[in-house]
C-alpha positions as YAML, in Angstrom:
chain: A
units: angstrom
residues:
- id: 1
  name: MET
  ca: [26.43, 50.15, 30.92]
- id: 2
  name: LYS
  ca: [27.88, 46.79, 31.95]
- id: 3
  name: PHE
  ca: [26.38, 43.37, 31.33]
- id: 4
  name: PHE
  ca: [26.59, 40.65, 33.97]
- id: 5
  name: ILE
  ca: [25.19, 37.14, 33.83]
- id: 6
  name: ASP
  ca: [23.60, 35.82, 37.05]
- id: 7
  name: THR
  ca: [24.34, 32.10, 37.04]
- id: 8
  name: ALA
  ca: [26.66, 29.37, 38.28]
- id: 9
  name: SER
  ca: [26.50, 27.43, 35.01]
- id: 10
  name: LEU
  ca: [29.94, 27.32, 33.41]
- id: 11
  name: GLU
  ca: [28.28, 26.50, 30.09]
- id: 12
  name: GLN
  ca: [26.10, 29.62, 30.24]
- id: 13
  name: ILE
  ca: [29.08, 31.74, 31.30]
- id: 14
  name: ARG
  ca: [31.16, 30.43, 28.39]
- id: 15
  name: GLU
  ca: [28.30, 31.13, 25.96]
- id: 16
  name: ALA
  ca: [27.85, 34.69, 27.24]
- id: 17
  name: HIS
  ca: [31.62, 35.28, 27.19]
- id: 18
  name: ALA
  ca: [31.80, 34.08, 23.58]
- id: 19
  name: LEU
  ca: [29.32, 36.81, 22.58]
- id: 20
  name: GLY
  ca: [31.94, 39.39, 23.54]
- id: 21
  name: VAL
  ca: [29.61, 41.53, 25.65]
- id: 22
  name: LEU
  ca: [30.05, 39.96, 29.08]
- id: 23
  name: ASP
  ca: [31.48, 42.29, 31.72]
- id: 24
  name: GLY
  ca: [31.20, 39.89, 34.63]
- id: 25
  name: VAL
  ca: [29.31, 37.26, 36.60]
- id: 26
  name: THR
  ca: [27.15, 37.41, 39.69]
- id: 27
  name: THR
  ca: [26.55, 34.16, 41.49]
- id: 28
  name: ASN
  ca: [25.91, 32.74, 44.93]
- id: 29
  name: PRO
  ca: [25.67, 29.45, 46.83]
- id: 30
  name: SER
  ca: [21.96, 29.06, 45.91]
- id: 31
  name: LEU
  ca: [22.80, 29.18, 42.21]
- id: 32
  name: MET
  ca: [25.66, 26.77, 42.87]
- id: 33
  name: ALA
  ca: [23.24, 24.34, 44.50]
- id: 34
  name: LYS
  ca: [21.03, 24.45, 41.39]
- id: 35
  name: GLU
  ca: [24.10, 23.27, 39.45]
- id: 36
  name: GLY
  ca: [24.68, 20.45, 41.96]
- id: 37
  name: ILE
  ca: [27.68, 22.15, 43.57]
- id: 38
  name: SER
  ca: [27.81, 22.12, 47.37]
- id: 39
  name: GLY
  ca: [30.35, 22.23, 50.14]
- id: 40
  name: GLU
  ca: [32.86, 24.98, 50.80]
- id: 41
  name: GLU
  ca: [35.74, 23.44, 48.83]
- id: 42
  name: ARG
  ca: [33.66, 22.72, 45.72]
- id: 43
  name: ILE
  ca: [32.01, 26.15, 45.81]
- id: 44
  name: ILE
  ca: [35.34, 27.95, 46.13]
- id: 45
  name: GLN
  ca: [36.80, 25.86, 43.30]
- id: 46
  name: HIS
  ca: [33.78, 26.73, 41.16]
- id: 47
  name: TYR
  ca: [34.35, 30.44, 41.80]
- id: 48
  name: ILE
  ca: [37.96, 29.90, 40.67]
- id: 49
  name: ASP
  ca: [36.71, 28.15, 37.52]
- id: 50
  name: ILE
  ca: [34.41, 31.10, 36.79]
- id: 51
  name: CYS
  ca: [37.31, 33.55, 37.23]
- id: 52
  name: GLU
  ca: [39.34, 31.57, 34.71]
- id: 53
  name: ILE
  ca: [36.61, 32.09, 32.08]
- id: 54
  name: VAL
  ca: [35.67, 35.72, 32.76]
- id: 55
  name: ASP
  ca: [38.01, 38.65, 32.20]
- id: 56
  name: GLY
  ca: [35.80, 40.99, 34.22]
- id: 57
  name: ASP
  ca: [34.28, 41.19, 37.67]
- id: 58
  name: VAL
  ca: [32.92, 38.20, 39.57]
- id: 59
  name: SER
  ca: [30.54, 38.81, 42.45]
- id: 60
  name: ALA
  ca: [30.79, 35.90, 44.90]
- id: 61
  name: GLU
  ca: [29.05, 35.24, 48.20]
- id: 62
  name: VAL
  ca: [30.44, 33.28, 51.11]
- id: 63
  name: ILE
  ca: [28.48, 30.47, 52.75]
- id: 64
  name: ALA
  ca: [29.65, 31.04, 56.32]
- id: 65
  name: THR
  ca: [27.38, 32.87, 58.74]
- id: 66
  name: ASP
  ca: [29.81, 33.57, 61.60]
- id: 67
  name: PHE
  ca: [32.29, 36.46, 61.51]
- id: 68
  name: GLU
  ca: [35.44, 34.32, 61.54]
- id: 69
  name: GLY
  ca: [34.09, 32.06, 58.80]
- id: 70
  name: ILE
  ca: [33.06, 34.99, 56.63]
- id: 71
  name: VAL
  ca: [36.52, 36.57, 56.94]
- id: 72
  name: ARG
  ca: [38.27, 33.23, 56.27]
- id: 73
  name: GLU
  ca: [36.19, 32.52, 53.15]
- id: 74
  name: GLY
  ca: [36.60, 36.09, 51.94]
- id: 75
  name: GLU
  ca: [40.36, 35.82, 52.27]
- id: 76
  name: ARG
  ca: [40.36, 32.52, 50.35]
- id: 77
  name: LEU
  ca: [38.25, 34.00, 47.58]
- id: 78
  name: ALA
  ca: [40.43, 37.09, 47.35]
- id: 79
  name: ALA
  ca: [43.66, 35.06, 47.08]
...
């Protein structure tokens, strides 16, 4: 079994990571908005910040709705 936290809160992610049982993070633009994070650049930077905390998997969603935008954001997130 793996344990993931579903949040965009860096504080909550750090707390869960400190427990030593965190396998990853799931998050999305809606959770980002609850943390006051909006706009493509800020959201992508926040995903990067999460990846710097977590050793495991991070499930991230793009905000684009058109094919080209989805591919572009996916490539940026994968880099």
